[in-house]
TORDOBA-487964 format. One line per 8 residues: number of its first residue (from 1); their letters; for each residue x, y, z of N, C-alpha, C, CB. Coordinates in steps of 0.2 Angstrom, whole numbers, m for minus. Glycine has a CB too. Layout:
residues N
NUM = a = X Y Z X Y Z X Y Z X Y Z; ... .
END
This chain:
residues 63
1 = mnlgfqel = m78 15 55 m82 14 54 m84 7 56 m81 17 49; m89 6 59 m89 m1 61 m94 m6 57 m91 m1 69; m95 m11 53 m101 m12 49 m104 m17 53 m100 m13 41; m110 m17 55 m113 m24 59 m114 m31 54 m120 m22 62; m119 m34 57 m121 m40 52 m125 m38 48 m124 m46 55; m129 m34 49 m135 m33 44 m131 m30 37 m142 m27 47; m127 m25 37 m124 m21 34 m119 m25 30 m123 m17 38; m116 m31 34 m111 m36 28 m115 m40 24 m105 m42 31 .
9 = lliflvvl = m121 m43 27 m125 m46 25 m129 m41 18 m129 m49 32; m131 m37 17 m133 m34 12 m127 m32 9 m138 m29 14; m123 m30 9 m117 m30 4 m114 m37 2 m112 m25 8; m114 m44 6 m113 m48 1 m120 m50 m5 m113 m54 5; m126 m49 m2 m130 m51 m5 m131 m47 m13 m136 m51 0; m128 m40 m11 m128 m36 m19 m124 m37 m21 m128 m29 m19; m117 m42 m20 m112 m42 m26 m114 m48 m26 m106 m40 m26; m117 m54 m24 m118 m62 m25 m124 m59 m33 m122 m69 m16 .
17 = llfgakkl = m127 m54 m31 m133 m53 m36 m129 m51 m43 m138 m46 m33; m124 m44 m41 m119 m42 m47 m115 m46 m51 m114 m39 m45; m113 m52 m46 m108 m54 m49 m109 m61 m51 m104 m54 m46; m113 m65 m47 m116 m71 m49 m111 m77 m44 m116 m72 m57; m112 m83 m41 m110 m85 m39 m104 m89 m40 m113 m86 m38; m103 m90 m47 m98 m93 m49 m90 m88 m50 m101 m95 m56; m92 m81 m48 m86 m77 m48 m86 m75 m42 m85 m71 m52; m89 m77 m36 m88 m76 m31 m80 m77 m28 m93 m80 m29 .
25 = pelargmg = m78 m84 m29 m72 m85 m26 m65 m82 m30 m73 m93 m26; m68 m81 m37 m62 m78 m40 m61 m70 m39 m61 m81 m47; m66 m67 m35 m65 m62 m33 m63 m61 m24 m71 m58 m36; m65 m64 m21 m62 m66 m16 m54 m66 m16 m64 m71 m14; m53 m71 m21 m44 m73 m22 m40 m67 m24 m42 m78 m28; m43 m63 m29 m42 m58 m32 m41 m51 m26 m47 m58 m37; m46 m50 m22 m45 m45 m16 m40 m48 m8 m53 m42 m14; m38 m55 m9 m33 m56 m4 m26 m55 m8 m34 m62 m1 .
33 = qamrefrk = m27 m58 m15 m19 m56 m15 m17 m50 m15 m16 m59 m19; m24 m44 m16 m21 m36 m17 m20 m35 m10 m25 m30 m22; m24 m37 m5 m22 m36 3 m16 m36 5 m23 m41 7; m14 m42 3 m7 m46 6 m2 m40 1 m5 m57 3; m2 m38 m7 2 m33 m9 3 m28 m5 1 m29 m15; m3 m24 m4 m3 m19 1 m1 m19 4 m7 m18 3; m1 m25 12 1 m24 16 10 m25 17 m4 m28 19; 12 m28 11 19 m30 10 22 m23 6 21 m38 5 .
41 = aanevent = 18 m19 3 21 m11 1 21 m7 8 15 m7 m5; 16 m7 13 16 m3 16 21 m7 23 9 m2 16; 22 m12 23 27 m15 29 33 m13 24 27 m25 32; 36 m14 19 42 m9 14 42 m5 17 42 m8 7; 40 2 17 37 10 17 40 11 23 29 12 17; 37 5 28 38 7 36 46 6 37 34 3 41; 47 m1 34 54 m2 35 60 4 33 55 m7 32; 59 4 28 61 11 26 63 18 29 56 13 23 .
49 = vdeiknpp = 57 19 31 55 27 35 59 24 42 45 30 38; 58 18 44 63 17 51 69 18 51 64 12 53; 73 14 44 78 15 43 83 21 43 78 13 38; 78 27 38 81 33 38 79 36 45 80 37 32; 77 36 48 75 38 56 80 36 60 68 34 59; 82 30 60 86 27 65 92 23 60 81 22 70; 97 26 57 105 23 53 107 18 58 111 29 52; 108 12 54 113 5 58 118 9 58 114 m3 55 .
57 = eeskken = 121 6 66 127 10 66 133 7 63 128 10 73; 138 11 63 142 6 60 148 5 63 144 9 54; 150 m2 61 156 m3 67 160 0 68 160 m8 66; 163 0 74 168 5 78 175 4 75 168 4 88; 178 8 75 186 6 69 189 5 75 190 13 63; 194 0 75 199 m3 80 204 2 80 201 m9 78; 208 6 85 214 8 84 219 5 88 213 14 85 .
END
């Protein structure tokens, strides 16, 4: 789904009308934090799946 400039502008104007100019920075900050947390959780899940699929090799026992 690709949004063009006009669609993004319309969405921005609707958000501006709903929340007002003073709330926009707070909303943007909150969305940024949520996206960071989501990416962090997704990376953790991906790392866990990789570890399950490819367990680290045990050190070879010396004879």
